[in-house]
C-alpha positions as CSV (number, residue, x, y, z in Angstrom):
1,M,0.0,0.0,0.0
2,K,1.4,3.4,-1.0
3,V,1.0,6.3,1.3
4,Q,0.0,9.6,-0.3
5,P,1.9,12.7,0.9
6,T,-0.3,15.1,2.8
7,N,1.2,18.3,1.5
8,W,1.4,19.5,-2.1
9,I,5.1,20.4,-1.8
10,F,6.0,16.9,-0.9
11,A,3.5,15.4,-3.4
12,S,5.0,17.4,-6.2
13,G,8.6,16.4,-5.3
14,Q,9.7,19.9,-4.4
15,A,10.5,19.2,-0.7
16,W,14.3,19.3,-1.4
17,K,13.9,23.0,-2.2
18,L,12.6,23.5,1.4
19,Y,15.7,21.8,2.8
20,V,18.0,24.1,0.7
21,V,16.1,27.1,2.0
22,V,16.4,25.9,5.6
23,A,20.2,25.4,5.1
24,G,20.5,28.8,3.5
25,F,18.7,30.6,6.3
26,G,20.6,28.5,8.9
27,G,23.8,29.7,7.4
28,T,22.5,33.3,7.6
29,L,21.7,32.8,11.2
30,G,25.2,31.3,11.7
31,C,26.9,34.3,10.1
32,F,24.9,36.7,12.3
33,T,25.7,34.7,15.4
34,L,29.4,34.7,14.5
35,A,29.2,38.5,13.9
36,L,27.7,38.9,17.4
37,F,30.5,36.9,19.0
38,S,33.2,38.8,17.1
39,L,32.2,42.1,18.7
40,G,34.6,41.5,21.5
41,D,37.6,41.0,19.1
42,S,39.5,43.8,17.7
43,G,39.5,42.4,14.2
44,G,37.2,43.3,11.3
45,E,35.2,40.1,11.3
46,F,32.0,41.7,12.4
47,V,31.4,43.7,9.2
48,A,32.4,40.7,7.1
49,M,30.1,38.3,8.9
50,V,27.1,40.8,8.7
51,V,27.7,41.3,5.0
52,C,28.0,37.6,4.4
53,G,24.8,37.0,6.4
54,L,22.9,39.7,4.5
55,F,24.0,38.3,1.1
56,L,23.2,34.7,2.0
57,G,19.8,35.6,3.4
58,C,18.8,37.7,0.4
59,A,20.1,35.2,-2.1
60,T,18.3,32.4,-0.3
61,F,15.0,34.3,-0.4
62,V,15.4,35.3,-4.0
63,W,16.2,31.7,-4.9
64,F,13.2,30.4,-2.9
65,T,10.8,32.8,-4.7
66,A,12.0,31.7,-8.1
67,V,12.1,27.9,-7.7
68,L,8.9,26.8,-5.8
69,R,6.4,26.6,-8.7
70,C,3.0,25.2,-9.6
71,P,3.7,21.9,-11.4
72,S,0.9,22.7,-13.8
73,C,1.4,26.3,-14.9
74,M,4.9,27.0,-13.5
75,A,3.6,30.1,-11.5
76,K,6.0,31.3,-8.8
77,L,4.0,30.4,-5.8
78,V,6.2,31.8,-3.1
79,W,6.2,35.2,-4.8
80,T,2.5,35.0,-5.4
81,M,1.8,34.2,-1.8
82,A,4.3,36.7,-0.3
83,S,3.0,39.6,-2.4
84,S,-0.7,38.9,-1.9
85,R,-1.0,37.7,1.7
86,P,-0.3,39.4,5.1
87,H,3.3,39.1,6.1
88,S,2.3,37.2,9.2
89,S,0.6,34.3,7.4
90,W,1.8,34.0,3.8
91,I,4.1,31.0,4.5
92,I,1.4,29.2,6.4
93,D,-1.0,29.9,3.5
94,L,1.6,28.6,1.1
95,A,1.9,25.3,2.9
96,A,-1.9,24.9,3.1
97,L,-2.6,25.6,-0.5
98,D,-4.9,23.2,-2.2
99,R,-5.2,25.0,-5.5
100,C,-2.8,27.1,-7.5
101,P,-3.8,30.8,-7.2
102,A,-2.8,31.4,-10.8
103,C,-4.3,28.5,-12.7
104,N,-6.8,27.1,-10.1
105,Q,-5.3,23.6,-10.7
106,K,-5.7,21.3,-7.7
107,L,-2.3,20.9,-6.0
108,D,-2.8,18.2,-3.4
109,H,-3.4,15.3,-5.7
110,L,-0.2,15.8,-7.8
111,S,2.4,13.2,-7.7
112,R,5.9,12.9,-9.0
113,P,6.4,11.1,-12.2
114,Q,7.6,7.6,-11.5
115,A,11.0,6.7,-12.8
């Protein structure tokens, strides 16, 4: 018996993109943490770590908005949700989508092509 994934992101085979985003934002948090701990040193690591953290965080978000797409119409779902929903709930709404906001195609019954 095959178990169906409960979330459209997993059902469409795009979960790996979430793992990349978590790693990117984790690296951003690591850069900022290292910057905080380097405040006591007399070196210039603080500015370097803050710049690296800002670059990594921005690059991760831009990548995330570009790659998580509707499997049917290829609409950029992260950007669609982030620009049309309140800032406090767009990511929750994204995970709970059952239909694509662009093409109205049902998302939760999609499955990856079998190889």
